All heavy atoms as TSV, in Angstrom:
chain	resi	resn	atom	element	x	y	z
A	1	MET	N	N	26.196	108.669	185.541
A	1	MET	CA	C	26.635	107.427	184.932
A	1	MET	C	C	28.053	107.598	184.407
A	1	MET	O	O	28.367	108.574	183.744
A	1	MET	CB	C	25.704	107.074	183.782
A	1	MET	CG	C	26.058	105.835	183.059
A	1	MET	SD	S	24.776	105.504	181.830
A	1	MET	CE	C	25.457	104.150	181.017
A	2	GLU	N	N	28.907	106.681	184.720
A	2	GLU	CA	C	30.287	106.736	184.266
A	2	GLU	C	C	30.550	105.587	183.305
A	2	GLU	O	O	30.184	104.445	183.562
A	2	GLU	CB	C	31.229	106.617	185.462
A	2	GLU	CG	C	32.674	106.758	185.086
A	2	GLU	CD	C	33.575	106.737	186.308
A	2	GLU	OE1	O	33.172	107.279	187.359
A	2	GLU	OE2	O	34.658	106.160	186.202
A	3	ILE	N	N	31.172	105.923	182.186
A	3	ILE	CA	C	31.520	104.911	181.202
A	3	ILE	C	C	33.032	104.901	181.059
A	3	ILE	O	O	33.635	105.935	180.765
A	3	ILE	CB	C	30.865	105.214	179.838
A	3	ILE	CG1	C	29.347	105.207	179.973
A	3	ILE	CG2	C	31.323	104.200	178.792
A	3	ILE	CD1	C	28.623	105.639	178.737
A	4	GLU	N	N	33.623	103.760	181.299
A	4	GLU	CA	C	35.071	103.650	181.144
A	4	GLU	C	C	35.404	103.493	179.675
A	4	GLU	O	O	34.728	102.788	178.941
A	4	GLU	CB	C	35.591	102.456	181.928
A	4	GLU	CG	C	35.526	102.667	183.427
A	4	GLU	CD	C	36.225	101.557	184.180
A	4	GLU	OE1	O	37.224	101.019	183.652
A	4	GLU	OE2	O	35.770	101.245	185.271
A	5	ALA	N	N	36.440	104.180	179.267
A	5	ALA	CA	C	36.888	104.081	177.884
A	5	ALA	C	C	38.411	104.026	177.862
A	5	ALA	O	O	39.071	104.635	178.695
A	5	ALA	CB	C	36.405	105.268	177.078
A	6	LEU	N	N	38.927	103.306	176.921
A	6	LEU	CA	C	40.365	103.214	176.740
A	6	LEU	C	C	40.778	104.273	175.731
A	6	LEU	O	O	40.249	104.339	174.639
A	6	LEU	CB	C	40.742	101.823	176.226
A	6	LEU	CG	C	42.212	101.560	175.972
A	6	LEU	CD1	C	43.000	101.692	177.269
A	6	LEU	CD2	C	42.389	100.180	175.389
A	7	HIS	N	N	41.688	105.137	176.139
A	7	HIS	CA	C	42.180	106.181	175.245
A	7	HIS	C	C	43.658	105.951	175.012
A	7	HIS	O	O	44.462	105.993	175.937
A	7	HIS	CB	C	41.957	107.568	175.873
A	7	HIS	CG	C	42.492	108.676	175.027
A	7	HIS	ND1	N	41.774	109.198	173.988
A	7	HIS	CD2	C	43.664	109.334	175.054
A	7	HIS	CE1	C	42.492	110.142	173.409
A	7	HIS	NE2	N	43.644	110.249	174.039
A	8	PHE	N	N	44.005	105.659	173.772
A	8	PHE	CA	C	45.409	105.435	173.458
A	8	PHE	C	C	45.678	105.837	172.018
A	8	PHE	O	O	44.765	106.049	171.235
A	8	PHE	CB	C	45.807	103.969	173.678
A	8	PHE	CG	C	45.174	103.014	172.703
A	8	PHE	CD1	C	45.811	102.671	171.528
A	8	PHE	CD2	C	43.939	102.454	172.971
A	8	PHE	CE1	C	45.229	101.798	170.626
A	8	PHE	CE2	C	43.353	101.570	172.080
A	8	PHE	CZ	C	44.000	101.238	170.905
A	9	LYS	N	N	46.947	105.959	171.710
A	9	LYS	CA	C	47.382	106.216	170.357
A	9	LYS	C	C	48.068	104.961	169.850
A	9	LYS	O	O	48.697	104.239	170.609
A	9	LYS	CB	C	48.379	107.386	170.288
A	9	LYS	CG	C	47.746	108.756	170.454
A	9	LYS	CD	C	47.554	109.015	171.890
A	9	LYS	CE	C	47.085	110.450	172.137
A	9	LYS	NZ	N	46.827	110.706	173.529
A	10	ALA	N	N	47.931	104.719	168.564
A	10	ALA	CA	C	48.596	103.572	167.949
A	10	ALA	C	C	49.374	104.052	166.732
A	10	ALA	O	O	48.875	104.851	165.954
A	10	ALA	CB	C	47.579	102.517	167.535
A	11	VAL	N	N	50.597	103.565	166.617
A	11	VAL	CA	C	51.420	103.838	165.447
A	11	VAL	C	C	51.720	102.488	164.817
A	11	VAL	O	O	52.423	101.663	165.398
A	11	VAL	CB	C	52.738	104.549	165.824
A	11	VAL	CG1	C	53.599	104.755	164.588
A	11	VAL	CG2	C	52.453	105.866	166.522
A	12	ILE	N	N	51.153	102.255	163.651
A	12	ILE	CA	C	51.368	100.993	162.942
A	12	ILE	C	C	52.517	101.207	161.976
A	12	ILE	O	O	52.426	102.021	161.061
A	12	ILE	CB	C	50.094	100.547	162.203
A	12	ILE	CG1	C	48.971	100.329	163.216
A	12	ILE	CG2	C	50.367	99.291	161.379
A	12	ILE	CD1	C	47.619	100.080	162.595
A	13	VAL	N	N	53.613	100.483	162.189
A	13	VAL	CA	C	54.814	100.633	161.372
A	13	VAL	C	C	54.722	99.747	160.144
A	13	VAL	O	O	55.005	100.173	159.026
A	13	VAL	CB	C	56.079	100.314	162.191
A	13	VAL	CG1	C	57.325	100.374	161.321
A	13	VAL	CG2	C	56.188	101.264	163.374
A	14	ASP	N	N	54.338	98.512	160.345
A	14	ASP	CA	C	54.154	97.571	159.242
A	14	ASP	C	C	53.169	96.494	159.692
A	14	ASP	O	O	52.465	96.693	160.671
A	14	ASP	CB	C	55.487	96.995	158.767
A	14	ASP	CG	C	56.272	96.267	159.847
A	14	ASP	OD1	O	55.654	95.809	160.841
A	14	ASP	OD2	O	57.492	96.137	159.706
A	15	ASP	N	N	53.138	95.367	159.005
A	15	ASP	CA	C	52.166	94.312	159.329
A	15	ASP	C	C	52.405	93.666	160.685
A	15	ASP	O	O	51.559	92.932	161.175
A	15	ASP	CB	C	52.201	93.218	158.257
A	15	ASP	CG	C	51.670	93.689	156.926
A	15	ASP	OD1	O	50.941	94.700	156.901
A	15	ASP	OD2	O	51.980	93.055	155.899
A	16	GLU	N	N	53.543	93.944	161.291
A	16	GLU	CA	C	53.896	93.257	162.528
A	16	GLU	C	C	54.248	94.192	163.689
A	16	GLU	O	O	54.079	93.831	164.843
A	16	GLU	CB	C	55.096	92.338	162.246
A	16	GLU	CG	C	55.502	91.477	163.399
A	16	GLU	CD	C	56.636	90.537	163.029
A	16	GLU	OE1	O	56.589	89.964	161.926
A	16	GLU	OE2	O	57.554	90.392	163.838
A	17	ILE	N	N	54.730	95.375	163.413
A	17	ILE	CA	C	55.191	96.282	164.471
A	17	ILE	C	C	54.170	97.384	164.720
A	17	ILE	O	O	53.748	98.079	163.800
A	17	ILE	CB	C	56.554	96.898	164.124
A	17	ILE	CG1	C	57.603	95.789	163.984
A	17	ILE	CG2	C	56.983	97.907	165.179
A	17	ILE	CD1	C	58.943	96.273	163.460
A	18	VAL	N	N	53.795	97.527	165.996
A	18	VAL	CA	C	52.855	98.566	166.393
A	18	VAL	C	C	53.313	99.142	167.734
A	18	VAL	O	O	53.810	98.418	168.587
A	18	VAL	CB	C	51.400	98.030	166.471
A	18	VAL	CG1	C	51.254	96.950	167.514
A	18	VAL	CG2	C	50.413	99.130	166.724
A	19	TYR	N	N	53.191	100.449	167.866
A	19	TYR	CA	C	53.467	101.133	169.133
A	19	TYR	C	C	52.136	101.575	169.713
A	19	TYR	O	O	51.302	102.149	169.001
A	19	TYR	CB	C	54.352	102.368	168.917
A	19	TYR	CG	C	55.779	102.053	168.578
A	19	TYR	CD1	C	56.166	101.800	167.273
A	19	TYR	CD2	C	56.751	102.034	169.562
A	19	TYR	CE1	C	57.485	101.531	166.949
A	19	TYR	CE2	C	58.076	101.758	169.251
A	19	TYR	CZ	C	58.436	101.509	167.941
A	19	TYR	OH	O	59.737	101.240	167.629
A	20	LEU	N	N	51.920	101.322	170.997
A	20	LEU	CA	C	50.704	101.737	171.692
A	20	LEU	C	C	51.088	102.565	172.906
A	20	LEU	O	O	52.052	102.256	173.593
A	20	LEU	CB	C	49.900	100.518	172.161
A	20	LEU	CG	C	49.373	99.581	171.100
A	20	LEU	CD1	C	48.684	98.394	171.747
A	20	LEU	CD2	C	48.427	100.302	170.165
A	21	GLY	N	N	50.312	103.590	173.171
A	21	GLY	CA	C	50.579	104.384	174.356
A	21	GLY	C	C	49.823	105.688	174.370
A	21	GLY	O	O	48.845	105.868	173.654
A	22	SER	N	N	50.304	106.603	175.182
A	22	SER	CA	C	49.603	107.869	175.367
A	22	SER	C	C	50.358	109.062	174.803
A	22	SER	O	O	49.889	110.188	174.870
A	22	SER	CB	C	49.329	108.099	176.856
A	22	SER	OG	O	50.554	108.132	177.567
A	23	ILE	N	N	51.535	108.845	174.230
A	23	ILE	CA	C	52.324	109.947	173.679
A	23	ILE	C	C	51.647	110.478	172.421
A	23	ILE	O	O	51.217	109.718	171.559
A	23	ILE	CB	C	53.759	109.477	173.352
A	23	ILE	CG1	C	54.501	109.129	174.635
A	23	ILE	CG2	C	54.519	110.546	172.566
A	23	ILE	CD1	C	55.869	108.522	174.415
A	24	ASN	N	N	51.571	111.798	172.330
A	24	ASN	CA	C	51.084	112.437	171.109
A	24	ASN	C	C	52.258	112.535	170.141
A	24	ASN	O	O	53.072	113.447	170.227
A	24	ASN	CB	C	50.510	113.823	171.414
A	24	ASN	CG	C	49.217	113.726	172.170
A	24	ASN	OD1	O	48.340	112.947	171.813
A	24	ASN	ND2	N	49.089	114.506	173.227
A	25	ILE	N	N	52.352	111.601	169.242
A	25	ILE	CA	C	53.498	111.444	168.356
A	25	ILE	C	C	53.779	112.708	167.544
A	25	ILE	O	O	54.918	113.084	167.337
A	25	ILE	CB	C	53.269	110.252	167.399
A	25	ILE	CG1	C	53.143	108.957	168.182
A	25	ILE	CG2	C	54.391	110.151	166.371
A	25	ILE	CD1	C	54.353	108.576	168.967
A	26	LEU	N	N	52.753	113.379	167.066
A	26	LEU	CA	C	52.943	114.543	166.207
A	26	LEU	C	C	52.927	115.869	166.955
A	26	LEU	O	O	52.910	116.928	166.347
A	26	LEU	CB	C	51.870	114.548	165.110
A	26	LEU	CG	C	51.863	113.308	164.221
A	26	LEU	CD1	C	50.709	113.380	163.226
A	26	LEU	CD2	C	53.188	113.138	163.503
A	27	SER	N	N	52.962	115.821	168.262
A	27	SER	CA	C	52.928	117.029	169.074
A	27	SER	C	C	54.216	117.833	168.913
A	27	SER	O	O	55.301	117.286	168.817
A	27	SER	CB	C	52.740	116.673	170.547
A	27	SER	OG	O	52.759	117.837	171.331
A	28	LEU	N	N	54.066	119.135	168.915
A	28	LEU	CA	C	55.218	120.021	168.776
A	28	LEU	C	C	55.550	120.762	170.067
A	28	LEU	O	O	56.234	121.766	170.063
A	28	LEU	CB	C	54.958	121.044	167.658
A	28	LEU	CG	C	54.757	120.440	166.274
A	28	LEU	CD1	C	54.364	121.521	165.281
A	28	LEU	CD2	C	56.010	119.731	165.810
A	29	LEU	N	N	55.049	120.272	171.187
A	29	LEU	CA	C	55.312	120.913	172.470
A	29	LEU	C	C	56.767	120.715	172.899
A	29	LEU	O	O	57.339	119.653	172.682
A	29	LEU	CB	C	54.411	120.325	173.557
A	29	LEU	CG	C	52.931	120.642	173.468
A	29	LEU	CD1	C	52.173	119.876	174.544
A	29	LEU	CD2	C	52.702	122.134	173.625
A	30	PRO	N	N	57.352	121.731	173.528
A	30	PRO	CA	C	58.703	121.542	174.090
A	30	PRO	C	C	58.681	120.455	175.155
A	30	PRO	O	O	57.677	120.239	175.832
A	30	PRO	CB	C	59.018	122.903	174.723
A	30	PRO	CG	C	58.084	123.867	174.063
A	30	PRO	CD	C	56.852	123.075	173.709
A	31	ILE	N	N	59.784	119.773	175.331
A	31	ILE	CA	C	59.867	118.614	176.219
A	31	ILE	C	C	59.448	118.930	177.648
A	31	ILE	O	O	58.873	118.083	178.327
A	31	ILE	CB	C	61.287	117.987	176.176
A	31	ILE	CG1	C	61.292	116.614	176.833
A	31	ILE	CG2	C	62.303	118.913	176.824
A	31	ILE	CD1	C	60.615	115.557	176.053
A	32	GLU	N	N	59.656	120.147	178.138
A	32	GLU	CA	C	59.299	120.461	179.528
A	32	GLU	C	C	57.786	120.485	179.751
A	32	GLU	O	O	57.323	120.456	180.881
A	32	GLU	CB	C	59.936	121.775	179.989
A	32	GLU	CG	C	59.486	122.999	179.229
A	32	GLU	CD	C	60.406	123.352	178.054
A	32	GLU	OE1	O	61.260	122.539	177.677
A	32	GLU	OE2	O	60.244	124.445	177.522
A	33	TYR	N	N	56.992	120.513	178.689
A	33	TYR	CA	C	55.534	120.539	178.829
A	33	TYR	C	C	54.895	119.157	178.717
A	33	TYR	O	O	53.706	119.016	178.875
A	33	TYR	CB	C	54.907	121.470	177.788
A	33	TYR	CG	C	55.296	122.910	177.987
A	33	TYR	CD1	C	56.126	123.551	177.084
A	33	TYR	CD2	C	54.840	123.630	179.090
A	33	TYR	CE1	C	56.502	124.870	177.270
A	33	TYR	CE2	C	55.206	124.942	179.292
A	33	TYR	CZ	C	56.032	125.569	178.378
A	33	TYR	OH	O	56.397	126.873	178.573
A	34	TYR	N	N	55.687	118.144	178.436
A	34	TYR	CA	C	55.135	116.803	178.295
A	34	TYR	C	C	54.731	116.230	179.645
A	34	TYR	O	O	55.443	116.363	180.631
A	34	TYR	CB	C	56.150	115.847	177.650
A	34	TYR	CG	C	56.223	115.975	176.161
A	34	TYR	CD1	C	57.307	116.583	175.549
A	34	TYR	CD2	C	55.206	115.493	175.366
A	34	TYR	CE1	C	57.378	116.707	174.174
A	34	TYR	CE2	C	55.264	115.605	173.991
A	34	TYR	CZ	C	56.354	116.211	173.405
A	34	TYR	OH	O	56.414	116.334	172.049
A	35	SER	N	N	53.594	115.587	179.657
A	35	SER	CA	C	53.203	114.848	180.855
A	35	SER	C	C	53.916	113.493	180.825
A	35	SER	O	O	54.490	113.122	179.807
A	35	SER	CB	C	51.683	114.657	180.870
A	35	SER	OG	O	51.274	113.932	179.724
A	36	PRO	N	N	53.877	112.742	181.903
A	36	PRO	CA	C	54.579	111.451	181.934
A	36	PRO	C	C	53.842	110.399	181.088
A	36	PRO	O	O	53.141	109.538	181.608
A	36	PRO	CB	C	54.590	111.091	183.419
A	36	PRO	CG	C	53.415	111.809	183.990
A	36	PRO	CD	C	53.284	113.067	183.185
A	37	ASP	N	N	53.957	110.511	179.803
A	37	ASP	CA	C	53.308	109.585	178.881
A	37	ASP	C	C	54.225	108.409	178.589
A	37	ASP	O	O	55.384	108.387	178.995
A	37	ASP	CB	C	52.951	110.293	177.577
A	37	ASP	CG	C	51.858	111.336	177.753
A	37	ASP	OD1	O	51.037	111.162	178.670
A	37	ASP	OD2	O	51.832	112.303	176.990
A	38	TYR	N	N	53.709	107.452	177.854
A	38	TYR	CA	C	54.475	106.263	177.548
A	38	TYR	C	C	54.129	105.762	176.148
A	38	TYR	O	O	53.114	106.132	175.556
A	38	TYR	CB	C	54.179	105.142	178.563
A	38	TYR	CG	C	52.750	104.691	178.476
A	38	TYR	CD1	C	52.391	103.618	177.665
A	38	TYR	CD2	C	51.745	105.353	179.169
A	38	TYR	CE1	C	51.067	103.226	177.542
A	38	TYR	CE2	C	50.419	104.954	179.050
A	38	TYR	CZ	C	50.095	103.898	178.247
A	38	TYR	OH	O	48.782	103.514	178.129
A	39	MET	N	N	54.977	104.919	175.599
A	39	MET	CA	C	54.734	104.254	174.325
A	39	MET	C	C	55.436	102.908	174.401
A	39	MET	O	O	56.613	102.844	174.782
A	39	MET	CB	C	55.277	105.096	173.174
A	39	MET	CG	C	54.867	104.633	171.793
A	39	MET	SD	S	53.102	104.682	171.416
A	39	MET	CE	C	52.753	106.426	171.279
A	40	VAL	N	N	54.724	101.839	174.080
A	40	VAL	CA	C	55.266	100.484	174.163
A	40	VAL	C	C	55.259	99.874	172.764
A	40	VAL	O	O	54.271	99.984	172.033
A	40	VAL	CB	C	54.414	99.611	175.120
A	40	VAL	CG1	C	54.954	98.199	175.178
A	40	VAL	CG2	C	54.357	100.228	176.497
A	41	ARG	N	N	56.350	99.248	172.396
A	41	ARG	CA	C	56.471	98.608	171.080
A	41	ARG	C	C	56.068	97.140	171.182
A	41	ARG	O	O	56.515	96.423	172.088
A	41	ARG	CB	C	57.913	98.704	170.589
A	41	ARG	CG	C	58.150	97.969	169.283
A	41	ARG	CD	C	59.621	97.970	168.941
A	41	ARG	NE	N	59.915	96.980	167.917
A	41	ARG	CZ	C	60.612	97.227	166.831
A	41	ARG	NH1	N	61.110	98.421	166.629
A	41	ARG	NH2	N	60.835	96.270	165.965
A	42	PHE	N	N	55.234	96.707	170.243
A	42	PHE	CA	C	54.839	95.300	170.152
A	42	PHE	C	C	55.210	94.786	168.770
A	42	PHE	O	O	55.080	95.501	167.783
A	42	PHE	CB	C	53.322	95.135	170.338
A	42	PHE	CG	C	52.846	95.484	171.717
A	42	PHE	CD1	C	52.398	96.769	172.001
A	42	PHE	CD2	C	52.826	94.535	172.722
A	42	PHE	CE1	C	51.945	97.100	173.262
A	42	PHE	CE2	C	52.382	94.857	173.994
A	42	PHE	CZ	C	51.942	96.144	174.262
A	43	GLU	N	N	55.671	93.557	168.718
A	43	GLU	CA	C	55.909	92.879	167.450
A	43	GLU	C	C	54.930	91.724	167.391
A	43	GLU	O	O	55.195	90.636	167.895
A	43	GLU	CB	C	57.352	92.395	167.347
A	43	GLU	CG	C	58.340	93.533	167.262
A	43	GLU	CD	C	59.769	93.067	167.052
A	43	GLU	OE1	O	59.967	91.962	166.498
A	43	GLU	OE2	O	60.664	93.808	167.447
A	44	SER	N	N	53.771	92.002	166.792
A	44	SER	CA	C	52.708	91.006	166.753
A	44	SER	C	C	51.774	91.292	165.585
A	44	SER	O	O	51.065	92.294	165.570
A	44	SER	CB	C	51.908	91.043	168.060
A	44	SER	OG	O	50.732	90.267	167.950
A	45	GLU	N	N	51.795	90.402	164.626
A	45	GLU	CA	C	50.893	90.547	163.485
A	45	GLU	C	C	49.434	90.440	163.942
A	45	GLU	O	O	48.570	91.157	163.447
A	45	GLU	CB	C	51.205	89.482	162.432
A	45	GLU	CG	C	50.500	89.728	161.124
A	45	GLU	CD	C	50.963	88.792	160.022
A	45	GLU	OE1	O	52.126	88.354	160.048
A	45	GLU	OE2	O	50.148	88.513	159.133
A	46	ALA	N	N	49.174	89.586	164.918
A	46	ALA	CA	C	47.811	89.421	165.435
A	46	ALA	C	C	47.319	90.707	166.102
A	46	ALA	O	O	46.166	91.120	165.901
A	46	ALA	CB	C	47.746	88.257	166.417
A	47	LEU	N	N	48.170	91.364	166.888
A	47	LEU	CA	C	47.782	92.611	167.543
A	47	LEU	C	C	47.560	93.711	166.517
A	47	LEU	O	O	46.597	94.472	166.606
A	47	LEU	CB	C	48.840	93.042	168.570
A	47	LEU	CG	C	48.560	94.360	169.294
A	47	LEU	CD1	C	47.241	94.294	170.059
A	47	LEU	CD2	C	49.711	94.705	170.221
A	48	THR	N	N	48.440	93.796	165.530
A	48	THR	CA	C	48.274	94.788	164.474
A	48	THR	C	C	46.952	94.584	163.755
A	48	THR	O	O	46.190	95.533	163.530
A	48	THR	CB	C	49.454	94.717	163.479
A	48	THR	OG1	O	50.668	94.912	164.194
A	48	THR	CG2	C	49.323	95.779	162.404
A	49	ASP	N	N	46.639	93.351	163.412
A	49	ASP	CA	C	45.356	93.043	162.759
A	49	ASP	C	C	44.175	93.400	163.660
A	49	ASP	O	O	43.161	93.921	163.185
A	49	ASP	CB	C	45.274	91.562	162.376
A	49	ASP	CG	C	46.083	91.231	161.140
A	49	ASP	OD1	O	46.426	92.156	160.378
A	49	ASP	OD2	O	46.370	90.041	160.934
A	50	GLU	N	N	44.294	93.126	164.945
A	50	GLU	CA	C	43.228	93.427	165.902
A	50	GLU	C	C	42.949	94.932	165.948
A	50	GLU	O	O	41.794	95.369	165.946
A	50	GLU	CB	C	43.627	92.927	167.291
A	50	GLU	CG	C	42.584	93.108	168.352
A	50	GLU	CD	C	41.473	92.072	168.298
A	50	GLU	OE1	O	41.640	91.037	167.644
A	50	GLU	OE2	O	40.433	92.324	168.930
A	51	ILE	N	N	43.997	95.731	165.965
A	51	ILE	CA	C	43.829	97.186	165.980
A	51	ILE	C	C	43.197	97.664	164.685
A	51	ILE	O	O	42.275	98.487	164.693
A	51	ILE	CB	C	45.181	97.882	166.229
A	51	ILE	CG1	C	45.646	97.590	167.660
A	51	ILE	CG2	C	45.082	99.388	165.980
A	51	ILE	CD1	C	47.067	97.985	167.933
A	52	ILE	N	N	43.668	97.147	163.568
A	52	ILE	CA	C	43.104	97.546	162.273
A	52	ILE	C	C	41.633	97.187	162.198
A	52	ILE	O	O	40.798	98.004	161.804
A	52	ILE	CB	C	43.899	96.906	161.119
A	52	ILE	CG1	C	45.302	97.525	161.058
A	52	ILE	CG2	C	43.163	97.082	159.791
A	52	ILE	CD1	C	46.260	96.803	160.131
A	53	GLU	N	N	41.281	95.978	162.573
A	53	GLU	CA	C	39.893	95.515	162.470
A	53	GLU	C	C	38.951	96.231	163.435
A	53	GLU	O	O	37.866	96.644	163.056
A	53	GLU	CB	C	39.815	94.006	162.727
A	53	GLU	CG	C	40.429	93.160	161.648
A	53	GLU	CD	C	39.669	93.209	160.325
A	53	GLU	OE1	O	38.443	93.424	160.335
A	53	GLU	OE2	O	40.329	93.053	159.290
A	54	ASN	N	N	39.361	96.372	164.698
A	54	ASN	CA	C	38.439	96.822	165.737
A	54	ASN	C	C	38.557	98.283	166.138
A	54	ASN	O	O	37.665	98.797	166.799
A	54	ASN	CB	C	38.594	95.941	166.976
A	54	ASN	CG	C	38.196	94.520	166.682
A	54	ASN	OD1	O	37.122	94.256	166.188
A	54	ASN	ND2	N	39.091	93.590	166.963
A	55	VAL	N	N	39.637	98.938	165.770
A	55	VAL	CA	C	39.798	100.339	166.142
A	55	VAL	C	C	39.672	101.232	164.912
A	55	VAL	O	O	38.898	102.180	164.897
A	55	VAL	CB	C	41.156	100.586	166.850
A	55	VAL	CG1	C	41.343	102.051	167.168
A	55	VAL	CG2	C	41.251	99.741	168.112
A	56	ILE	N	N	40.411	100.914	163.867
A	56	ILE	CA	C	40.408	101.739	162.664
A	56	ILE	C	C	39.321	101.296	161.699
A	56	ILE	O	O	38.605	102.123	161.145
A	56	ILE	CB	C	41.779	101.668	161.964
A	56	ILE	CG1	C	42.877	102.139	162.908
A	56	ILE	CG2	C	41.774	102.474	160.672
A	56	ILE	CD1	C	44.279	101.867	162.417
A	57	GLY	N	N	39.207	100.011	161.511
A	57	GLY	CA	C	38.312	99.445	160.506
A	57	GLY	C	C	39.120	99.104	159.266
A	57	GLY	O	O	39.903	99.927	158.781
A	58	ARG	N	N	38.960	97.890	158.773
A	58	ARG	CA	C	39.767	97.411	157.636
A	58	ARG	C	C	39.589	98.307	156.405
A	58	ARG	O	O	40.547	98.694	155.751
A	58	ARG	CB	C	39.395	95.962	157.309
A	58	ARG	CG	C	40.128	95.369	156.131
A	58	ARG	CD	C	41.603	95.182	156.323
A	58	ARG	NE	N	41.902	94.277	157.407
A	58	ARG	CZ	C	43.138	94.042	157.840
A	58	ARG	NH1	N	44.165	94.638	157.276
A	58	ARG	NH2	N	43.357	93.229	158.831
A	59	LYS	N	N	38.342	98.679	156.110
A	59	LYS	CA	C	38.062	99.499	154.923
A	59	LYS	C	C	38.757	100.858	155.029
A	59	LYS	O	O	39.407	101.312	154.082
A	59	LYS	CB	C	36.567	99.679	154.741
A	59	LYS	CG	C	36.191	100.437	153.500
A	59	LYS	CD	C	34.688	100.540	153.342
A	59	LYS	CE	C	34.340	101.367	152.121
A	59	LYS	NZ	N	32.895	101.519	151.963
A	60	LYS	N	N	38.638	101.509	156.183
A	60	LYS	CA	C	39.275	102.806	156.397
A	60	LYS	C	C	40.793	102.699	156.318
A	60	LYS	O	O	41.462	103.529	155.713
A	60	LYS	CB	C	38.856	103.385	157.754
A	60	LYS	CG	C	39.364	104.761	158.013
A	60	LYS	CD	C	38.694	105.757	157.092
A	60	LYS	CE	C	39.063	107.171	157.472
A	60	LYS	NZ	N	38.557	108.129	156.506
A	61	TYR	N	N	41.351	101.650	156.914
A	61	TYR	CA	C	42.801	101.427	156.876
A	61	TYR	C	C	43.282	101.284	155.441
A	61	TYR	O	O	44.293	101.874	155.063
A	61	TYR	CB	C	43.150	100.190	157.695
A	61	TYR	CG	C	44.626	99.870	157.697
A	61	TYR	CD1	C	45.505	100.614	158.467
A	61	TYR	CD2	C	45.136	98.824	156.936
A	61	TYR	CE1	C	46.867	100.322	158.471
A	61	TYR	CE2	C	46.483	98.528	156.940
A	61	TYR	CZ	C	47.348	99.276	157.697
A	61	TYR	OH	O	48.683	98.988	157.701
A	62	GLU	N	N	42.576	100.525	154.640
A	62	GLU	CA	C	42.973	100.323	153.243
A	62	GLU	C	C	42.850	101.608	152.436
A	62	GLU	O	O	43.653	101.866	151.537
A	62	GLU	CB	C	42.169	99.186	152.621
A	62	GLU	CG	C	42.580	97.843	153.197
A	62	GLU	CD	C	41.713	96.693	152.729
A	62	GLU	OE1	O	40.743	96.921	151.969
A	62	GLU	OE2	O	42.006	95.550	153.128
A	63	GLU	N	N	41.855	102.451	152.772
A	63	GLU	CA	C	41.735	103.765	152.111
A	63	GLU	C	C	42.946	104.633	152.449
A	63	GLU	O	O	43.500	105.304	151.571
A	63	GLU	CB	C	40.465	104.484	152.562
A	63	GLU	CG	C	39.191	103.925	152.004
A	63	GLU	CD	C	37.963	104.606	152.613
A	63	GLU	OE1	O	38.109	105.653	153.298
A	63	GLU	OE2	O	36.856	104.074	152.422
A	64	ILE	N	N	43.335	104.634	153.706
A	64	ILE	CA	C	44.465	105.446	154.162
A	64	ILE	C	C	45.766	104.971	153.524
A	64	ILE	O	O	46.580	105.776	153.078
A	64	ILE	CB	C	44.588	105.411	155.702
A	64	ILE	CG1	C	43.388	106.107	156.354
A	64	ILE	CG2	C	45.891	106.038	156.170
A	64	ILE	CD1	C	43.259	105.866	157.831
A	65	MET	N	N	45.949	103.658	153.501
A	65	MET	CA	C	47.206	103.093	153.006
A	65	MET	C	C	47.272	103.008	151.488
A	65	MET	O	O	48.336	102.770	150.931
A	65	MET	CB	C	47.411	101.704	153.620
A	65	MET	CG	C	47.514	101.714	155.133
A	65	MET	SD	S	48.737	102.879	155.769
A	65	MET	CE	C	50.236	102.109	155.269
A	66	GLY	N	N	46.141	103.213	150.816
A	66	GLY	CA	C	46.135	103.204	149.352
A	66	GLY	C	C	46.107	101.870	148.814
A	66	GLY	O	O	46.488	101.094	148.256
């Protein structure tokens, strides 16, 4: 049985700006070891809210952000 899953990283900058993609933002690998990853910037309060609600969870997000 195969289950498709979406694997991505999200960087939430503020209430409106979010980056989505496959780049490991905190990785310390030298540039020659990077695979062809990507990161796309979105300016959308609705998308940011969608990620917070459905991926992170509002309660967890508020705990993280203080």
